[in-house]
N, C-alpha and C positions, 0 to 999 in steps of 0.2 A: 330237610336235606338241602345242602348247599347246591346251587345251580350256577352256571356260567354267568347268567344275567344278574343273579343275586350277588355274586362276588364282585362283579363290575360295579353294581349299585353301591355296595358297602364301601369299596375303595374310594369312589368319588365322593360319597357322603363324608367319609373321614377327612378327605382333603378340604371339603367345604367347612366342616366344623373347625379344623385346624386354622383355616384362614381367618376365623373370628378372633383368634388369640385366646379362646376359652377351651378348657378341658371339657370332655363329654359330660362329666358330672355337673360342671358349672352351668353349661348351657341347658341341661335338663332341669336344673333348679329354676332358671329364669323362665322356662316354659311351664313350670309347675308339674313336671314329670318326675317319676322315680328314675334313678339312674338305670335300673334294670330295663326300663322301657326303652331308653335311648340305646342301651347295649343290644337289646333284641333287634331294634330297627337296623342298626349298623351291621349286625351279623346276619341280616336277611331273614329274621324270624317274624317280621311283621309286628302286630300289636298296636298299630296306630291307624287312624282313619286318614283318608286323603286330605281332609280339612286340617287335621293336626299336622300332617306332613307338610302341607302348603305353608302353614304358620312357621314351621321350623325353617323352611327354605327362606322365608322372609326375614327371619332372625339372622340368617347367614348372609343376607344381602345379595342373593343370586340375581343375575341379569335375566331378562326375559327368555333368551335362547337357552341359557343354562336351566332355567325353570322347566321349560318344555322337555328338555332332554331328561332331567331327573324325574319328572312326572312320568314320562314314558317308561323309564326303568322301574320305577316304583310299581306301576300297574302290571308290568311284565314279570316282576321278580318271582312270582309264584308259578309262572308257566313252565311247562316242560319244553325245552328247545328254545332257540332264539334265532330268528331270521333278521339279518341286518341288510338293508338295501343301501346302495351308495351310488354316487355319480362323480366320484373323484378317483384319481389314480392311487391316492393314499387315503383310503377311507378309514373310518374309526375301527372297523373290524380288524385291521392290521395290528393296532395296539392291543385289542382284546386278545387276538391270537398270541401275540408276544407274551402277554401276561400269563396266559394259560400254559404256554410252552415252558415258561420259566418256573411255574409251579409244579409242572409234571415231573414224575420220577422216571417215566418210560414213555417214549413216543414211537409209535408204529405208523409207517407211512407207505401208501401205495401210489406209485407214479407211473402213468401210462403215456404221457406226452413229452415230458422233459426229465432231465436229471433232477432229483428232489431238490427243492429250494434250499434246504439246510446244508446241502453239499455242493452247491453251485459256486464256480469261480466268478470273479467279477466280470471277466470278459464274456463268459457264457451267459451270465445274467443280463449283461448289456445287449447281447445278441438276441436274447428272448424278447427283451423290451423293444428293440428296434424292429423286430419282425412282427410284432403285434399291431394289428390295425386299431386296437382299442387304447393304446398308450401314445399320447402325443409326444413328439420329439422333445419339447421343452420340459415335459414331466418325467421323461425316462430316467434322468439322473437321480431324481427323488425315489423312483421305484427301485432302482438298483441299490441305492443307499439303504433303503428299508430292508431289502433282501439280505444285504451284507450284515446289517444289524442283527437279523434273525440268526445268522450263522454263529453269533457269539454265544448262543446257548448250548452249542455242541461241546460238551465237556464231560469229564469222567464221573461227575456226581449223578449223571442220568444214564439211562440205557436207550439205545436207538436201534430200531430194526427197520430197514428199508426194503421194500419190494419194488423192483423196477422192471418195466416191460422191456423185453429184449430189443425191439426196434428202436427204442430210445438211444441205445448204445451205438447205433449205426447212423442216426440222424445227424447230419453235419450242421448243426446249429452254429451260425457264425463262421462256417467254413471248416475245412479239415484241421487246420492248425488249432483253432479254438476248441474243437471237439477233442483232439489229441491231448491238449493241455488239461481239459476237464477230466478225461479218463485217467490220466496220470494222477490227478488230484484225488480221484476216487480211490485209486490203489494206495496212495499215501494215507488217506483217511481210514482205510480198512485195516491198517496196521493197529489202530487203536482197539483195545479189547472191548470197549463198551459200544462199538459200532459193528453192526452186521448188515450185509447187503445180500439179497437173494434175487436172482434174475428169473422172471417168469417168461417161459419160452413164447415165441411169436405164435399167435393164434389162441392163446390161453387166457387172455384178459377177461375178467368176469364182471367188472364194474368200473365206474369212473373214479378219478382220484379222490382220496380222502386220507385223513389222519385220525388215529385213535390215541388219545392222551390218557395216561393212567397216573393217578395221584396217590400220595400217602394218606390224605385225610378225606378226599372226596371220591365220588363215584366217577367212572370213566366218562369221557366226553369225545364225541366224534365231530370233526370239523370238515366241512365241504365248502370250497370256494367256487364261484361261477363268475360269469362276465360282469354281472351287476349286483351280486348279492353274496352273502356269506351265511352259512347255516351251522349253528352249534346245536348238537343233539345230545341230551343227557338223560333221556328216559330209558328205562331198562330194555324195553322192546326194541327200540331203534338201535341202541348200542349193541344188543345181542345179535342183530342181523349182521352188523359189520364185524363183530367178533367171529361169527361163523364164516364170513367171507375171508377173513385172515387165516382161519384154520384151513380153508380150501387152498389158499395161496401157499401156505406152509407145506401142504401136501404135494403140490404140483411144481413148485419152484425148484430151480437148481439149488444144490447145497452151497454153503458159504465158500468152500474151496473151489467147487466147480464154477461158481459165479466169478470168483477172482481170476481163475484161469481163463474164462471167456473174455473178460475185460483185457487181460494181458495179451491174449491172442489178437484182439482187435487193434490194440495200439502197436503191436509188433508188425 
């Protein structure tokens, strides 16, 4: 079964092979492998020892830091879930998340602190970054740019369902003008038929923020971000718990029209 780390591993390995100027089949012959063996490795099905994989990386001319990263992905590619630790405002998990969001056919997101990142205006996102004690002022523009890049996936070939905690709609992030602009943007976005937003009444929050990503070809994935790590969960037991949480939210949240009317009343 394909996993998040397995897909990340396969994409990076394809890039390394491409950098050699050889086709997968040609490189396999140079290694004395059957093409099927190379294909299985690139598609996350294993079939090679760590020693063989190390020799492959040597043939691709990887640098020491690339080698350690690819070795880590190779060792983790069979594991369920993927915890990424980071010490940068733009960690590797952001690119992983972008890749998974682009692959997804449906994204369900619960947000209890801020307007969902995929719906944030640039001014609102900048205010979030400026208010955060964990984002340095000189790194804030990069953080905002990355958030705006993520907004690019919001298009009609996907379905989006957002659950937003009611206090978020009253929290004047960046001041009342920025909040008003953001709420007007929400109303404009909600005209699109592939986006729905449901408001969870104050006092009814049941868990921390998370996203559930559904795919055409892969099993669902849950993403959770924290201050210094990102967790991708793709085992059935964990995903099932979050699916149950979404069912509960669906039951207690305001309807789509009620939610729209609430936002309209706030900006009025």
